[in-house]
C-alpha positions in Angstrom: -41.4 -15.8 11.1 -38.7 -17.6 9.1 -39.6 -18.6 5.6 -38.1 -21.4 3.6 -36.8 -18.9 1.0 -35.1 -16.9 3.8 -33.5 -19.9 5.3 -32.4 -21.1 1.8 -30.7 -17.7 1.1 -29.0 -17.8 4.5 -27.6 -21.3 3.7 -26.3 -20.1 0.3 -24.6 -17.1 1.9 -23.0 -19.2 4.6 -21.8 -21.8 2.1 -20.1 -19.1 0.1 -18.0 -18.1 3.2 -15.7 -21.1 3.6 -13.8 -20.1 6.7 -14.5 -16.4 6.7 -10.8 -15.7 7.1 -9.0 -13.8 4.3 -5.5 -15.1 3.9 -4.4 -13.8 0.5 -4.4 -10.1 -0.5 -6.0 -11.0 -3.8 -9.2 -12.0 -1.9 -9.7 -8.4 -0.8 -12.1 -6.5 -3.0 -12.9 -2.9 -2.3 -16.3 -1.4 -2.8 -16.8 1.6 -5.1 -17.6 3.9 -2.1 -17.9 3.7 1.7 -14.5 2.0 2.0 -14.0 0.7 5.6 -10.6 0.8 7.3 -11.6 -2.3 9.4 -13.1 -4.3 6.6 -10.9 -3.4 3.6 -7.8 -1.2 4.3 -6.4 -2.9 7.4 -6.7 -6.5 6.0 -5.1 -5.3 2.7 -2.2 -3.6 4.5 -1.8 -6.5 6.9 -1.6 -9.1 4.2 0.3 -7.1 1.6 2.7 -4.9 3.6 2.5 -5.2 7.4 4.3 -8.4 8.3 7.6 -9.0 10.1 10.6 -7.8 8.3 8.6 -5.3 6.2 6.1 -2.8 7.6 5.0 -4.9 10.6 7.4 -3.4 13.2 9.1 -0.1 13.8 12.6 -1.6 13.2 11.9 -2.5 9.6 10.5 -0.9 6.5 12.1 2.5 7.1 10.5 2.8 10.5 7.0 2.9 8.8 4.5 0.5 10.4 1.3 -0.2 8.5 -0.2 -2.2 11.3 -2.6 0.2 13.0 -4.7 3.2 12.1 -2.7 5.3 14.5 0.7 4.3 12.9 -0.6 5.5 9.5 -0.7 9.0 10.9 2.2 9.1 13.2 5.1 7.1 11.8 5.7 9.4 8.8 4.3 12.8 8.0 2.0 12.7 4.9 1.9 9.0 4.8 -1.9 9.4 4.6 -3.4 12.8 4.0 -7.2 12.6 4.5 -9.1 13.8 1.5 -5.9 14.1 -0.6 -4.8 10.8 -2.0 -2.3 12.3 -4.5 -0.5 14.0 -1.6 -0.4 10.8 0.4 2.9 9.0 0.4 1.1 5.6 0.6 -0.6 6.2 -2.7 2.6 7.6 -4.3 4.4 4.4 -3.3 1.6 2.1 -4.4 1.3 3.7 -7.9 5.2 3.7 -8.1 5.8 7.5 -8.2 8.1 6.8 -5.2 10.4 3.9 -5.5 9.9 1.0 -3.1 12.8 -1.2 -1.9 11.2 -4.4 -3.0 9.2 -5.1 -6.1 5.9 -5.8 -4.3 3.8 -3.3 -6.1 3.1 -5.6 -9.0 1.0 -7.7 -6.7 -1.3 -4.8 -5.9 -4.4 -4.9 -8.1 -6.0 -1.9 -9.8 -9.1 -2.4 -7.5 -6.9 -2.3 -4.4 -5.1 0.9 -5.5 -8.5 2.5 -6.3 -9.9 1.3 -3.0 -7.1 2.8 -0.9 -7.4 6.0 -3.0 -11.2 6.0 -2.3 -10.7 5.5 1.4 -8.3 8.4 1.6 -10.6 10.6 -0.6 -13.5 9.8 1.8 -11.5 11.2 4.7 -9.4 8.2 5.7 -11.8 7.4 8.5 -11.2 4.8 11.3 -14.4 3.0 10.4 
């Protein structure tokens, strides 16, 4: 049985989701734990790094694609080391221990860096 309060809450939740499509990396907020590749990591990488001319195809970005879960583990050894964020080249690049060709790291928020670290710490699951 639907209640007025339940329908009101549903309306508020739907109103808060304008189009439901994230178009800016700053819109991606990572949870403290249980980070999802599908809901958090892939959208972040897609909007921040994995577009044409950068890490969106194998002919650019040093041959490193950040477009699929599979590519994160096959394009470059140790790009993502499940359970070991400090050994992962992705983290080393994001926190600027490894130089990046373009100055895009300043656009990455502390929350996003922490979120990617958490995802790797939690085993870098394809979830």
